[in-house]
Each structure stands twice: as structure tokens, then as C-alpha cells.
N, C-alpha and C positions, 0 to 999 in steps of 0.2 A: 172681864167677860163674866156675865152672870151664869148661873147653873143652867138656866133654860137655853141660853145662847150656845153653851158648850154641848148640850144635848142635841140641839138643832144641827150643829156642825157635824157631830158624830153621825147623826141620822143621814145627813147628805152624803158623807163619805161612804157609809155603808151602802146607800142606794147606788152610788157610782160603781162600787165593787160588784154589786149584784148585776148591774147593767152590763159591765164588762164581761162577767161570766156568761150571761145570756148571749151576748154577741159572739163570744168564742164558741159556744155550743152550736149556735146557728151556722157559723162558718164551717165547723166540722161536719155538720149534717149536710150542708150543701156540697161539700167535697165528696163525701161518702155517706149517702142517706141511710144505707143499711150496711152494717158490718158483715162481711163475708170472709170466712177463713181463706187464707191464701191457697189457691188451687181447687177450691170447692166447686167453682163454676166449671173449670176445665174437666173435673172428674165426671161431670154429667155427659160429656161428649164421648161418643163411641170411638175407641182407640184401637188402631190396627198397626201391628208391627209387620213389615214386609221384608223378606229376606230371599236368598237364593243360593246357588252354588256356582253360578257362572260369573260372578263379579258384579260390582256396583254399576259398571257401565253397560251391562247387558240390556238389549232392547226389551226382552220379556219382563224384566224387573220394572223398567220405566212404564211400560204399557199397563202392568198390573197396579202399580202405585197410583197412576193417574186415574185409572178406572175406579179404584176404591176411595180416592180422596173425597168425593162428594158424600160419602157415608159418614164421615167424621174426621178425626185426626189420624194422619198416616205418618209414620216414621220408618225409615229404612235402616237396616243394619245388615250389610252384605259383605262378602269377602272382597279384599282389595284386588285379588286376581282370580282367574278361573280355578275352581276347585272341583270340577266335575268328576264323578266316579269315586269319591273318597268315602262314600257310605256315611256311617255315623262316627268316623274318626274325629278325635278332638286334638286341639293344640295344647300341649303340656310341656313343662320344663323349659319354657322359653318366653321372653317378653312378647307381648302382643301390641303392635302399633295400631292406633286408632286415629283416623283422619276425618274431620267433619266435611261433608260434601252436600251438594244440592243436586238432587236427581232431576228435577224440573222446577219451574217457578212455583214456589209455595210448598214444595215437598223436599224436606231436608233429611239428612241421615248421617250414617257413619260408614266409611270404608275401613274394614278391619282385616289386618294381616293374620288371618286364622282360618281354620277349617269351618265349614258351614255350621255345624252343630255348636261349635264354640262361639261363633258370631251371635247365634241366637241366645246362648246362655249368658254371654258377657253383656249383651244388650239388656236382658231381663234383670240381671243382678246389679248392673252399674251404670247403664246409659239412659234408660227410659225414665221419664218423670213419674210414671206410675205403672201398675200392672196392666198390660194390654188386655183387651176383651177378646182379641183374636190374633193369631199369627198365621200369615199366608206366605208360602215359599214358592217361588217361581217367577215367571213362567219359563220352564225349562224347554229348550229347543231339542226335542227328542223324547220319546215315550219312556215312561217308567212303569212298565206293566209286569205283572207276575212277580217272580222272585227277584227281579231287578230292584225292587224296593229296598233290598238289603245292601245293594251296591251304590245306590243313588245318594249323592250329597243333598239334592233337593229334598228327599224324604228325611235325611238325617237332620236337616235344619228344622223341619216341621216337627219331627218326632221329639226333638229336644224340648220344644215347647209343651208337647203333650205329656212328657215325662213329669213336668212340674204342674200339671193340671190346667194348662191353658188350651182352649180349643185351637186346633191347628188344621190347616188345609195345605196340601202339596199339589202344585199344578204343573202339568207337562203337556206338550202337544207335538204333533208331527210337523216337520218342516221348520222353516225359519222365515216365512213370509210376513210382511208387515200386516197384511189384512187378516192373517190367521192369529197373530198376536192380539190384534184389536178385537176380533170376534171372541177369542178365548177369554180375554180380560173382561169383556162385557158379560159373558156367561157367568164368570166367577162373581162379578158384582151382583147379578141377579140372584145367584145361589146364596150369597151371604145375606142379602136382604130377606130372602125366604126363610133361611135358617134362623135368622134373628127374630123375624116376626112370629115364628112358631116356637120360640124359646129353646131351640136346639143348640145354641152356642153356649155350651156348658162343659165343664171338665169331663174328659172322656172322649170328646169328639176328636177323631184323628182321621181325616178324609183324604183319599188319594184320587185326584182328578186327572184324566187323560183325554185329550181332545184330538180327533183326527183332523187332517188338513182339509181345506175346502168346505163344501157344503155338508152340514151335519143333519142327521135325521132326528135328533133329539138327544135325550140323556137316558142312561140306563144304570140302575144300581145293581152291581154285579160283584162276584167274588174274585179273588186273585187267582190267576192261572198258576198251577204248580208245575207246569212243564219247564224243564231246564232251558234256559236261554242259550242259543247257539253261541259258542265262543271259539275263536280261532287264534292261533299263535303262529305268526309268520317268522320264519327263521332267516337271519341274515348273517353273513360272514364278512368282516372287513378285510382289507388287504393284509393285515397282520395276522389273520387267522382267528381273531376274537369272534365268538359267537354271540349274537343278540337275538332276542325274540320281541316281537311287537304284538300286544294283545288287542283284540277287537271283538265286539259283540255284534251278533246279527239278530234282526228282529224275527219273532215268530210270525209266520204268515197267518196262522189261524189256530184255534184251540177249541176245547169243548164248549158247548152252549152254556151260557150263564157266566162265563169268565170275562175278565176285562179285555183279554186279547180278542175273544170272540166278538165282543161289543164294538170295539174300535174298528176291527176289520170289516164291519158292516155299516160303518158310518155313524155310530153313536158315540157320544161323549160318555166315557166310563167313569162312574163314581163308585169307589170301593171304600167302605168304612173299615179302618184298621184298628187293631188292639195293641196295647202295650204289653199286657200279660200274655206271655208266650207259653204258658203252662199247657202241656198235653193232658188235659183233665181225664181223658179216657184211659190213661195209663196209671193214674194215681192209685186206685184201689189195687190193681195188680201188683204194683211195686210194694205197696204196704204188706201184701201177703208174702212177698218174697223176703222182705227183711225180718218178718216174724218167724220164718222157718229156720 
């Protein structure tokens, strides 16, 4: 074989290698024309974590999750069993069981054997694919007005998200009727849309929503009632002489104008912005003078 023939052969081999490389590149581009980091596309979707204190089977949770689903991606993290009235208690010093569940077609989540606040925090730290844009807790069948916000597991679950800088909304309503769940869930969806459009879904937002049963006159932004909620303790003695007490709360019929109790008693949905900082700022300077003396 002459030198020219060897050069021609090497040139043809090189050309075949170039063609194979080009074919490989074209195939890769056809499979994935533009490289996108894993999860980048999903990150653009509005992401809502839904929780409650009544358990993952509660109708209010289902109504809320289904109403919010059209706004983006919804994931549920709720107690395995009813945890009403536990406030901001947390589950510590024990293992927490987590069970994957489907709330309704297309809406998945986790049933968690823990207090509501822990359900929220566990989800945020270990279960969600990324940081939620919003956490919504509810819909609780029963009002959480005034100082009841300190006793409510619904508020505890939402407050836990607010503590770590995630916008949070707690939702409660009078009664337990399907039509009221649907109406309240629809209102929350519109509220979230409006808050989002106005750029108010940002760290620091902690909102308490209470809806009356039946026809509503609209919504009112009001302050918390500071009137103590009526509480009774019924005494019972069993045949052996053991004494037991059963605690129950009674609703406030009305309160001062401008409070959440006042608004709901007049047929308005009460919206109350809450704060994490519980400092009594009016007392700060006075206490400073005391410790200087």
C-alpha cells in the first residue's frame, strides 16, 4: 500500500468517527434538546403544604386540598389521628411513624403519628421535595377565635411554619356541613390568589381565618378578642368513688366591635393577622428603668 493510499484510508476512518460522533450528538439532543437541572422545572410551580389537627381523613382537609390544587402543587402532611385542642404541643422523645396516603385523586401526602406542629415541622425538614411557598392548616370544624388560638392545634400547625419564615394560614369554620366546607375552601383559594397577586405571600404572614356557617356577608380584617373563652369542668364520680372531670369550651356569643368574635357573630368571615413576636413592647422601657435602679 502506497503512502497516498494509507493517507486516504486514515482519512476515511477519521471521517467515519466524526460522523458517528455527530449522530450521537443529534440523538442526545433529540432525547433532551435543552439540559434542565433536575427539579428546576418543578421549582417554578407554586407549592402548597396542607395540614390540620383533625387527622388526614377529615373532610375539611380534603375540601381545602382539592380547592387549592388548581393553584399549583399540593402536598398533605397531617396527623394520623385527631389531635384537636393540643395547641402548639410537639411530639418528642418517641419515634414518629409516617404513612404515605392519597387524599383524593392526584393529591398525595403523609399521615403522621405526631402532634400537628410536629407534622408541619417534620414535613418541612424531611418530607417535602422543596421549601413550600405557603402552608395552610384546616379546615377546622369549629371556630378558633380570640385567645383560643393558643389552644388550637390548627393554629399550632400553621404557627410552626410561620416560625421558620414560611407564610401560613389557619382556617376554621362554624359547623360541619359539606356546603360550608366547600364555600370556605373556595374563599381560601380566592384569598390565596389575591395575596399571591399582591406579593403578600412572604415571610411574616401568619393569618387566622374564621368563617361563619351559612350565607356570609363578606370578609373583615379584625383583631383578636381578648375576652376569656367560657370553659366548664363537668364532675363525674364512678361506682368506686373515683372523681373525674371533663373539660369543655363554650363559644363567645359576641364581643367588642372590631374583634374576630364580633365579625363572625354578624356573618362576616374574620381575617386576623397574627405575629410570632409576643414581646409587650410598651413594657420594655419601664422594665429597663427597674433593673437600673
